Structure formats: C-alpha cells, structure tokens
N, C-alpha and C positions, 0 to 999 in steps of 0.2 A: 386596467384591462390587460396590460402586459403580464402582471402576476397571475391573473386568471388563466391566460393562455399557457403560461409555464406549468401551472398546476395540472392542466389538461394534457399537456404534451406527452408526459411519460406514460400514463395509463393508455392513451390512444396508441402510442408506439408499441406498447406491450400487446395490445389487441391485434394490431397489424402483424406483429412478429409471429403470432400463432399461425398465420397463413404464409408468411414470407420468410421466416427464419430470423435468427438473431440480427439485431441492428444496434448501431451506436447512436446514442442520443446526446447531442451537444447541449450544454448548459446544465448547471446544478445549483440549486438553492439550499443552503444550509439552514438548520433549524433557527439560527439567530437572524435569518433574513439576508445574510451576505450571499451574493450571487457570483458564480464562477462561469463566465460565458464560454471559456475555452475548455472546460472540463467535459470529458466524454465518458458516459457510463452505459454499458450494454443493457439492453432490454432483458437479457437472459442471465443477469447476475442477481443473486438474492441479497437484498439489503435488509438486515435484521436490526431493528431499533434505530431508524434513521435519526431520531432526535438526539442520539448520542454520538453521531458521526459528523466529523468536520473534514471537508475536502477543501484543499487549496485549489487555485486555478491551474489549468494545464495538466490536471490529473487525468490519467487514462485507466479505466477499469474495464477489462475485457470480458469475454463471454464465460459463463458457467462458473463464476466465482461465488464465494460466500463471504460477505463483508458484515462483520458483527459489531454494531455500535452500542451494545447493551450496557457496557460499563465504561464507555468512552473510547473512541478510536479517532486518531488524527492521521490523515494522509496529507502531508505537506505538498507544496507546489511542485508540480512536475512528476509526482510519483507515477510509476507504470506498474499496473498489475496485469499480467498476461492472462492466462486461462487456467481454469481448474485449481484455483488457489483458495485457501481458507485463511482469512485474517481475523483473529478471534480476540475478544475481550472477556470471554467467560469459557469455562470448561466444566463439564458435568460427568465425564466418563468415570472418574474415581468414585464420585458419589453414587452413580448407578450400580457400580460393582459392589460397593460396600453395603448400600442400603437395599438393593434388590427391589422387591415389590413395595417397600416402604418409601421409596424415593418419590414417586409420582404424587404431586400435591403437597409435599412437605414444605413448610415455609422457610426453612433454613437447613438445606441438606448438608450432611456431614461431608467434608472434603470438597465442597463446591468452590470453584475458583472464580473470583471477580477481580479483574485487574485492567486498568486502562492500557492501551497499546498505541504506539506512535511509530510512523515510518517517515524518515526525514526526506527533505527535498531532493528531487531528481534521483530517487532510488528506483531500482528495477527489480521486480520479483518474478522469477522464472516460473514456468508452469508446474502444476502438481506440487506446489510447496504449501507448507503450513507455517503461519506466523502465530506463535503461541500467545496466550493472554499475558500481558505485562511486558512483552518484548519492546525494546527501545532501539530502533534502528537509526543510525546516524544518516547524514546526508550523503548523496552520491554512492550509495551502497548497491552492489549487485548480489542478488541471491540466485544461485544456480537452481535449475529445475530439480524437483524431487528433494528439496531441502526441508528440514524441520528446524525452525529458528526460534530460540528462546533467549531471554536475558538481554544484555546490552551488546550491540554491534557497533564498533567505532566508525566514524566518518570514513567514507571512501573504501571501505573493506569489500573484498570479494569473498563471499562465503559459500560453502558447499559441503556436502557430506563426504567424509574420508572413506567411509564404508557404507554399503547399502543398509538403510535402517538406522544409521547413527545420526546424532544431532550435527547440524552444520557447524563448521569451524572456519576461521579466517584463513584464506589461502592466497590472497593477493590484495592489490591496491588499485582502485580504478583510476587514480591520477596518473599512474604509469601507462595505463591503457590510453588515456586521453592525450598523452604528450605529443605524439606524432601529429595528430590532427590540429592541436593548438599551435604547434610550431609552424604548420603549413597555413594556418588561418589566423593571423594576428588580429584581424578585424573582429574576431570573436572573444578576444581576451577580456574585454570589459563586461560582456554578457556572462561569461563564465565566472568572473570575479564577483559579479553582483550577488549570486547565490552561494558560491563556494568560498569567497573571501580572497583577498590579495595574497595572503600567505599560502593558501592552497593552490592558487594560480602559479605562484613562483615554484612551488614544489612540483606541480604538474609539468612545468617547463624545465625541470631539472635544475632550478636555481638560477636560470638565465633571466634576461630582461623581460619585463612585463609591458613594455611600450608597444 
C-alpha cells in the first residue's frame, strides 16, 4: 500500500502545482527500489529517463532544473541542485549541427555524446549552471552560478568561470570555508567526518585536533 501511495504522490503533486505553483515533494524511490525518505525533488524539475537516475538520501533538487538520467546519472547523498540547472548524461548539439535535417530519427547520430555523470556527496550546484555529460564531481564541491562544468572536479573544490562564457575552473577549497564553523561546533566533527573522512576533517580544522 505504501509503495502505491508513493507512486501516486508525485503525479498528484504535479497536478496540484499547475494551480498552486512549484512545490517540493519529499521522498524518492530509485529504479532499483531503494527509497530515500529525506530527498526532496521539485514538481517543476524535468526528470529525463528516471530509470538511469540514482539519487542518494538528503538530496535536494530545486525548481526548473533538467536532470538527465539517459546514460546514467548519480547524485550522491546530500547533493543540492538549486534552480535552472542542467545536469546531463547526453549531448546532441554537435550532431544536430553536423547532420542538419538528417539528424532526426537517425539510429546513431554522428557526434552524439553518451556519458555517465556523477556528483559527489554534499556538493552544491549554483543556479544557471550546466554539468556536462561525463563530468565527475568530487564530494563537498561548490559550483558557482552560471558555470559550465566538464571533466573531473576534485573533492572540496570551489569552481566558477574566470570569464563570462568560459568553462569553470577550480578557484578555492570548501574545507577552508568550513573551518570556522567546525571549530565553533565540535559536536559536528563526527557528522562531517562520516561523509568527508577523518583526513578531510583534520584538513578542514587546519591540522588541529578532531576530538
């Protein structure tokens, strides 16, 4: 009965949202049956190919995003997608340009990109950003708004565009941002270390005690 209710909840929420505006829906069930009770997904985010999408628990997917699971997409625990973001596992724009009218309906378009994408635990993606097919973002990453991110991004990196229209580059480290709060709240050290690891907790603390 519970599973039946969960299957009904999202379409009903979407119907209500037509009249009431965007809403966040708690609870997400992955294609493998795993359930994430604390994950929140907007009624106004487009989920493409949900069978290829894996969300961890405590994920937040805000309004007006495009989330593409067509070739495999993993959002690990605690990932936050703000608004107006595209997280992609395929890209067709080169194919469309090259093939023109021959593109539509072609079984294997020239230049078509199919790559799995992953965003690591407790990463934050700012608004109006694009995560390109095949991107591998580490844990604890911050992507500034209006960024285009491709390739590998190391754990705890802060990335953003150096110039308008240019690909995002690493410009900082989130562990340095977290230092002051962690020093003020030692009761949270174990929670932080659970997902970040003891070495990263020590680095966030500036090499000090983790007790």
